[in-house]
N, C-alpha and C positions, 0 to 999 in steps of 0.2 A: 898888514891887515888890508884886505881888499874892501872896496866900497860896495861890492855886490852882496855882502854878507847880510842875511835877514835878521832884524833885531828880535830878541826874545822878549815876549810879554810876561813880565814877572807876576802879573795879576792872575794868571791861569796856571792850573796844575797840569802837568804833563799827562798826556793820554797814553794808554797802553793798547796794543793791538788785540790783547785778550779781553778787553772790556767790551761786553755786548752793547752797551749804550753808545759807545763810540762807533760801533759798526752800524747799528740800525737805531737811530734816535727815535723813530716813529712807533717802535714797538713798545715802549714804556707805558702807553696809555691803554692797551688791550686788556690786561687782567681786571681792571676796574669795571669795564663793560660786561665781561663774562660773569662776574659776581652778581651784578644787578639782574641778569637773565635767570640765573639759577634760583635766586630768591623769589622771583615772580612765579616760576613754575612750581616751586614748593608751596607757595601760598595758595596757588590754584588747586593743587592736589589736596591740600588740607581742607580747602573749602568744599571740594567735591565729596571728600570722604565724610566730612561732618554732615553735609546735606543728606548723604545716602543714609548715614546712621540715624539721623533725625527722622528721615522718612520711614526707616524700619521701625523706629520707636512708635511713630504714628500708626503704622500698620498693626503693630502688636496691640496698641491701645484700642484701635477700632475693633480688632478681633475679640479682645477681652471683653469689651463693652457688649458686643454682639452675643457672646456666650453667657455673660452675666445676666443679660436681659432675656435669656432663653429664646433669642430670635431664631436660633438654629432648629428649634422644635416647632412642629406644626400644631395647630389646634386639634387635628385628628389624633396625633400622638398623645396630647394631654387627655383628650377624651377617653382613649383606650386605657391610659394609666389610671384614671379615676374609675372606670368600670372594672379594671383588674383588681382594684382594692375590694370592690364588692364581691367579685368572684373568689378572691382569697378568703374573705370572711365566710362566704358560702361553702367553700371546700373545707375550711378549718373546722367548721361545725360538724360536718360529716366525718371528717378524719378523726376528730376527737371521739365522736360516738363509736366509730369502728374500733379505735384503740381501747376504749373502755369495755366494749363487748368482748374483744380478744382477751383482755386481762381477766374478766370474769370467767371466760371459758378456760383459760389456763389454770386458774384457781380451782375450778371444779374438777378439771382433769387430774390435778395433783392430789386433791382430796379423794377422788375415786380410786386412784392408784393406792393410796394409803389404806382406804377401806377394803380394797381387794386383798391386800397383803396382810394387814394387821387388824381389820375391823375398825369401826367408827366408835368414838366415844359419843355420848348424848350431845355434847357441844358441837362436835364435828357434824353430826347428823343435822342439827339445827342450822349450822353454818352452810352446809350443802343445800338445804332446802331454801334458805334465804338467797343464796347465790343462784340457784335455778330460777327462782322467781325473778331475780334481777336480770338474768340472761333472757328470759322470756319478754320482760318489759322492754329491755334495751333493744332487743332484736326487733320488736314491733315498732319501737320508736325510730330505729334506723330505717326500717322499711318505709315508714311514713315520710321521713326526711328525704329519702331517695325518690319518692314520688313527687316531691315538690320541685318543679322546674325552675331553673335559674332565669329569672326575668329581671334584668338590671334596670335601675332608674337612670336614664341618660342624663349626663351632666348638662347644665344650662351654659350659656355663653359667660354669665357672670362667674359661675363656678370654675370655668376653664381659665378666666382672667385671674381669679384668686389663686388657683393652682400654679399659673405662670409666675405670679408675684412671689409666691412661697418658694418656688424653685429658684428664682432670682436671688432671693434673700439667702438661701442656703448656700448658693455658689459664692456670693459676696463674702459671707462669713468665713467660708473655707478659704477664700483667697487671702483674707486678712490673717488668718491663722498661719497660712504658709509664709506670707511676708514677714510676720512676726517671728516665726521660728528661724527663718533665714537670717534676719537681722540679728537675733540672739546669738546665732552661730558665728556670724562675722565679728560680733563684739568680743566673744570669748576667743576666737581664733582669727585675728585680723590678717594673719599671713595668708588666709584663704582668698583674700582679695587679689593676691597675685595670680591666682588661678581663675576666680570668678569673673573679675573684670575684663581680662582679655577675651575669655570665652563669650561673655555677654556682649562686648562690642562686636566681636566677629559675627555673632548671630544676628544682631541688629543690622550690621552692614549687609549681610546676605539677604535679610528680609526686606531691605530697601528696594530691591528689584522684584519683590514678590508681592504684589498687591493682593489683599485678602479678597476672597469670594464670599460675600455675605448672602448665603442662600439657606433654605431650610432643607434639612436632611430627610431622607425617606423614613417612613415609620419602621422601627426595628423589626426584624424577623420574629423575635420572641413575642412581640405583641400581635403580629399578623398570624402567628401559628394557632392561636386560640380563637376558634370560631365564635365563642361566647362573647368576645370583645367587639365583634363587628356590629354595625347598625342592623336592625332587623332585616332591611332589604338586602344588605350585604351578606347576612347570615343565611338567608334563603339560597343565595347564589353559591355560598360556600358549602352548604349542605348537599348540593349536587342536584340542581335541576338539569336533567340529562339533555345534553345537546343532541338534537335529532341526528346530527351527522356522526355522533359517537358510534362505534361498533356495538351491536347487540351482544356480541361475545367478547370475552376478555380471557383468553386461555391462560391459566396460571402457569402452564409450562413455559410460556414466553417470558415470564417475569424473572428479572435478574437482580433487582434491588428492593430494599424494604419500602421505599416510596412507591414503586410500581405495584408491589403487593397491596399496599394500602389503597392505592387508586383502583386497582382491580376490584377489590371488595366493596369499595364505595360505589362504583359504577353498577355493579350487579345488584346490590341490595337496594340502591335507589331505584333501579329499573323495575324491581318487583314491588315498589311502593313504600320502601322503608324511609322514614323520616329521621335522618341521622344528624346528630350533633357533632360527633367527632369520630374519625377513624385514625387510630394511632398505634404505636408500639409494634409496627410490623417487624417480625423477627424470623430469620431463616433457621429452620430446624433440620435435624438430620433426615426427617421424613417429609419435609415440605416447608410450609409457612404457617405462622400464627399471627393473628392480627386482633387488636382490641377495638371493639366497636361500642359506642355509646349512642343511644337513641334520644332524640328530642321529644318524640311522642310515639305512641304505640308501645310495643313490647318486643324484646329479643325472642320470646317464646314463639312469635309468629313465624320466625324463619324455619322452625321445625315442622310447620304444618306441611302435610304431604305434598300438595300442589306447589307451594312455595319452594319447598326443599328440592323438588325435581327441576324447577326453573333455575335455581341457583347452580345445581349440578351441571345442567346443560350450558349455562352461560360461562361457567369456569372450566368446562370440558374436563371435569374430574371423573374418577371412577365412581361406580354406583354408590358406594358407601364412604367416599373419600372426603366428605364435608362433615365436620363435627362442630356443632354450636353449643358451647358450654356457658350457660347463663350464670352470672355471678350471684351467688346466694345472698350476699350482703348489699349489693348495688343492683337493684332490679332493673335499672335502665341500661345496664352494660352486659356485654358478653364477650367471650373469647372465641374467635372463629379459627378453626384449625383446618388447613387445606392439606389433606393427606395424599401424597403422591407416590409413596413407597412404604414398605413394611416398617412401622415405627419401632418394632421390638427386635433390633439386631442383637446377635450374640454378644457384641461388645457392651451394649446397654444392659442386657439381662444379667450377665455374669454367670457364675456357677452357684450351685446349691451350697449354702454354708453348712459346714460340718458341725454337728452338735454331739458332744460326747454323752455317754449314758449318765443319767441323773445329774446333768450339768446345769439345767435351767429350772425356772419356776413357771407354773402355769400362768402366773401374774406377769411374767416378763413380756415385753413386746417381741414378736417374732417377725423377721424379715422374710417375706414370701415372694417378693417380686418387685416390679417397678411400674411406674405410670408413664404415659406419653410425655409428660412434662419432666421426666427423669426423677420424680419424687419416689420415695420408697413406699412400697406396699407393706406396711409394718404395723401390726396391732397385736394386742393381748387376747388370749382366749379365755381369760378368767371371767366367769359370769356371762359368757356369751351364748345366747340362744340363737342359733343360726339356721337359715334355710337358704339353700342354693337351688335355682332353677336353671336348667340348661338342656337344650335338645341333644339328641344323639350326635356325637362329634363336637360338642362344645368344650370338651376337656373336663367335664364334671368329675369323672373318676380320678383324673390326675390331681385336680384341686383337693378332692376328698383325701387322697393319699398324702398330699403336702400338709394338710391340717393335722392328719393323724400322726404323721412323722414328727411333728412339733410336739404333740401331746406325749408321745412315747419317750421323748428326751427329758421329760421333767422328773423331778423327785417328789412332787406333791400332787400328781394326778395320774389316774389310770384310765386306760382305753377300753370301752366295751363296743364291740362290732356286731351290729344287727343288720341283716339284710334278708328280706323274705324271698327274694328272687335271684340272688347271686352271692358272691363271696365278699362284697363290701371292699374293705381295705385289707383283705387277707394276705396281701403281699408282705405285710409286716410280720407275719407269722408269730413266733413266740413272744414278740413284744406286745401282743394284744393280751390283756388280762382275762377277758371273757369273750368268746367267739360263739355267737348264736346265729347261724345263717341257714336259709332255706328250710326253716321249721317253724311253723306258725305257733305250735304249742310251746315250744321252747322259748320263742320270742315273747309269748304272752306271759310265761313264768318269770322271765327277766324283767318285763315291765311291772308285773305285780310286785316283785321284790324291790324295784326302784321306788315305787309309790309308797310301800311300807317303810323303806329307808328314809324317804323324805319326812314322813311323820315322826319316825324315831329321832331323826336329826333335829327336827324342830324342837322337840323336848330337850335334847342334849344342848342345843344352842342356848335355850333359855336358862337351863341349869348352869351352864358354864359362864353365863353373863356375857356372851359374845356379841350382843347387839342384834341387828336384823340381818346379818349375813354370816354364813359359814366361814370359818377361818382355816384356810388350807395349810397343811404342814405334812411332813413325811409320815407322821403318826395318824393324821386325819386328812388323807388325800381327797381330792375331788374326783368324781366320776364323770368322765366325758364320754357320752354315748354317740357313736356314729350310726346314723339311721339312714341307710341308703334305700331309695325307691319306696318311701313310706306309702305311696298310693297302693302298692301291692299288698299292704297289710290287710288282714281280715278286718271287717267292720268292728268286731269286738276289740281287736288290738289297736285300731285307730283311736277308739274312745280311751283306751288306757294310755296310749302315747299322749294324747292331748291333755289328759289329766295330769300326767307326770310332768309335762312341759309347764303347766300352770303353777304347780307347787314346787318344782325342783330348783328354781333359780336361786333362792335364798339358801338352799340346803347343800349347795355344792354338787348338784346333780344337773348336768348341762347337756343339751342335745344339739347335734349338728345334723340337720335333715337335708336330704337331697332328692330332687324330683325332676322328671323330665318336663313337666308343665306345671304352671303355678295357679291355675284357676280353681275356684271353689269346687266346681263339679268334678275335678280330677283329684284334688287333695282330699275331698270328702268333708271338709269343714273350712270355715273362713279363718283358720288359725294362721295361714301363711302371712297375711299382712300384719298380724299381731306379734310375729317374731321380731325382736329388736334388730337383729343382724340379717341383712339380705344381700345375697350375691346373685347376680344375673349373668350367665354366659349367653351364647347365641340362643335366642328364643323368639317367641312370637310377640308382636306388638301388644296383644291382650295380656300376655303374662306380665309385661312391664307395668301396664296400668293397673292390673289386678293387685300386684304386690306393692308397688310404690305409690300408686295414686294416679288419678286421671291427668294431672298437669305435668307429670314428670317427663313425658316424651317432649313437650315443649321446653322443658328445662335443660334437656340435652342427654338424658339417660336413653341412649339409643342402642340398647342390646339387640333390638330387632334388626339392626344393620350388620351385626356380626355374622360372619359366614362360618358354619360348622365344617369340621374336617370331613374329608372323604377318604376312600381307600388310597387315593393317589395324591391328594392335596391336603396340606396341614390346615389351610384356611386360617381362621381366627381362633383355633382351639386354645384354651387357657386364658383367653382375654375376657375380661369381666368389667361390669359396673357394680358399684356397691353402695350401700347405705348402712348406717348403724354399727360400723366397726369401731371399736374403742380407739380413740386417739386419731382417727382418720378424718379429714375434713369432709363435710357434706357437700361434695361437688361432683358433677357428672364427668369425672375424668376416667378415661379408659385405662385399665391396669392389665398386667399379665402375670400369672403365676409362673415361677420357675418349675420346670418339669422334674418330677421325681420318677425315675424309671423303676420298673419292677425289679430289676437286678439290684439297683441301689437300695430299695426298700427291703429286699430279702437280706442283703448283707448287713444293713444297719440294724434291722430287727433282731437278727442273730446275735450281733454284738451287744445290744442292750439287754437281751434275755440273759446272755452269759454274765453280764455285770450285775444283774439283779433288778427286778422291777419294784416300784413302791409297794410296800407290804400293807394290805388292807385288814389284816387280822386284828390289830389293836382297835381300830375304829369300829369294825363290825362286831367285835366282842362287846365293847361298851354299848353299842346299839342293841345288843341282844339278838343279832341276826347272823352270827357266824356259821351256825348250823345250816340255815337256809342257803347261805352262800356256798358252802361246801357241796350241798346237793346240786346246786346249779352247775358248779364246776364239773361234777361227776356226770351230769346229764349232757353238758356240752362236750365232754370227752367221749361220750357214748358208752360209759361204763355203768350208767344207771338209766332206767326208763324215765321218759318224760310223762309226768302226771299232770292233768289239768292244763292250765296255761291258756287254753282258748275258750275257757268258760266265759259265760256272760259277765260282763263288767257292769256293776250297778251304776246307773247314770248319776253323775253329780246333780244335785238340785240346780235347775237352770238359773235361778235367780242368784245363787251363790256363785255359779260359774261366771255370770256377768259381772258381779262385784269383784271377783278375783282378777278377771281380765282387765277391769278398770285400773287396778293397781299396776298390772303389767304394763299397760299403755302409758301410764303416768310415770314410768321409770321407777317403780317401787318406792313411793314416798312413805313416810311414817304414818300418815293418815290421809283420808279423803273425806271431805264434807259431803252432806247429802246433795247439795247442789252439783258437786263434781260427779258423784255417782249417777245423778239423775240424767246427765248427758249421755252416758253409756246405756242406761235403761231405755231412753228415748230412741237411740240408734237401734236397739234390739227389737223394740216393739213400741212404735210411736203411738198406736191407738190405745195401748194399755196403759203406758206410763206417761203420756202427754196430755191426758184429759183434764189436768188441773192447770194448764198453762194460762188459762184466761183469768185465773185468780191472782191476787197480789202475792208477793213472795212469802209472806207469813202464812197465808192460807194454803199456798201450794206445798210448802215444806211440811206443814201439819198433815195434810192428806197423804203426801208421799210417805212420811214416816209411818203413818198408820198402815198404809197398803204394804209397805216393805215388812213391817213386823208380822203382819198376818201371813204374807207369802212365805217367809222364813219359818214361821211357827208351823204352818201346814206342811212344809217340807221336812220338818223334824230337825232344822238346823238351829243350833244354840248360838245365835248371834243377834246382838241388840245394838242399836245405835246408842251413842254416848256423847257427852259434851267434849269437844275438842278444846282442851284448855290452852294449848299452845297457839291457836288461831285467834285472830282478832274477833271480838264479840262472842267467842266460845260457841260457835254453831254446833249442831249435832252432826255426827258422821260416824265413821268406822276407822279404828286403828288397824294397821297392817298385822300386828301381832294377833289381834282378835280374829281376823279373817283367816290367818294361817292356822290358828288353833281350831277354828270351825272346820277347815278342810281336813286337818289331822283327826278331828273327832269323827268325821264322816268315814275316813279310811279305817279307823279303829272299829267303828260299828260294822263296816263291811267284813273286816277280819273276823270279828266275833260271830257274824252270821255264817261265814264260811266254815268256821270250826264247829 
């Protein structure tokens, strides 16, 4: 053994070359240092995240407090909200009144249809009378309401604060409810926490970098849109104080949106002095634009004044008759302005003439004759309709007469009589006409004599059958519809007969449709035109409109004077009309157009209906005891028998009886009229004679009126006395309709006896 051998330290374990510690003993301390750094970074990230989440929670809290305290709403918004409540109450009262009026009108229409088809029971007559009184009272009340301007009481600062506190309370309660519901949901389904908690934390973390903006929002558009909610000074500006720099013209042809149409109308009406509350509901129509206008003061009628109308036409650059102002009959402060740029009655809108098979309809049915500018149907019944149409040459008068006559000949319970002193009337219908008497004054006179006697006979029949106060139409007892074209061409004697037949014929199923070129009293020969319940006006003069419909109707929008009659080369506005008093049609100045019935179509349909058979009048005339006279008329009309008499003098009805009878016609055929009601019409007829007791008290006036009427009727040989009206409150004296009808019948009977 050598001495150079190194001794082995038995206290140490041998090392291996594969042991890392043996290779690099310094590296053993590095993992501990890295672990300390990662822990510090994680702790910092956690603190940052929690800080940001906490900041987000504070942001949410601040925003919620701002919203709960209504800090986002301005005092102006609260003021408008409080005024809006007043406006809602104001509108609700008027809307309720209008709905109640519409309900009464619908009930009356339903009962009138029942009465036309089946006759009324005494209970139904009483119900109709009560409803008509209600309609009159409600309509007057609604008009008074509409005259009352909306003048809000502006809220005080204290009221605005109370409204703000009330809003805050409502929001706080709503928040508690939401939190409670959410808590209840989590208790019942705790697993939802796995979804809600992460999402909530994420939202709070995101909001930590989104500090809230605590400002007041602008007043909502819905509150700015109503001019009534503005302060008086603001309302004046909104109503449209015209900026001098605004253009004096606003061509409607340049308009492309509803807002622009409303603005155009606002500017031009304001420029002519209109004080507007609102211009709304601008709507593009196939023919142009329609806009709703409401006035703050003044009246929409002013827009139809001639000078104002021309200024509006110029400002809007419309054609001469292209502006139509339709005043709302229920809301007197409002109107619909129609800006007509092209023909409103296109073939697509008009459609075709509806086919009606022979004997397929009833005269009480509504007939569809055409359409209105607003696409509504021109649809009404001919039952009980006493009608006059006025229209100049080229107005389409003959075509409209043919359309009405075509409807009559399709019925199973009405027959058509065609009278025309100067032409052929509706002769295109040929054999579908039951009796044709044209261009023969004597024959026309005989027909009118026959109809007057028929009315008297039917009045007796009606009472014997217990049919109430109106004739009941049926195939066995058809109505007689008399087409009377160009009645101003009648002889003076025949005019008197016609007027007499009109007065007594309505209840007896003998109805007249008269047609005339002009509508004034000096042309018609009597003031009967305004007394006809149904009125149709084609292209005519301004004076014809006011004579037939009344002086204020031009202002309301009945502008038949703007219609252009047809010429040989241009169709113009032929067939277009305005109307009043058509059953079931609204009393509004809407322009309508009848569908054209061509002569070829009328001839074909007339032959078809004659071949199928017309309603037979033999039974009803036999019961009336007038079948022999009817056959003589048919023979005279066919030319196989000479015409005898006819144009003889017609004994005048006693004038006082005529006025009383016309009063019943004007009051829509009530069951009775009191002396006070009759007195109104007597004064209109002769104020000097019948108004001389107006300075007395009501009792003295009625007493003197009763004595004077009794004397006048007695001297005229009329058997008619006033009597107590037991159905009326206080049982005043007056006349029953049945008694007046009987007096008229007695006069006719006396005339017949004198003739024989």
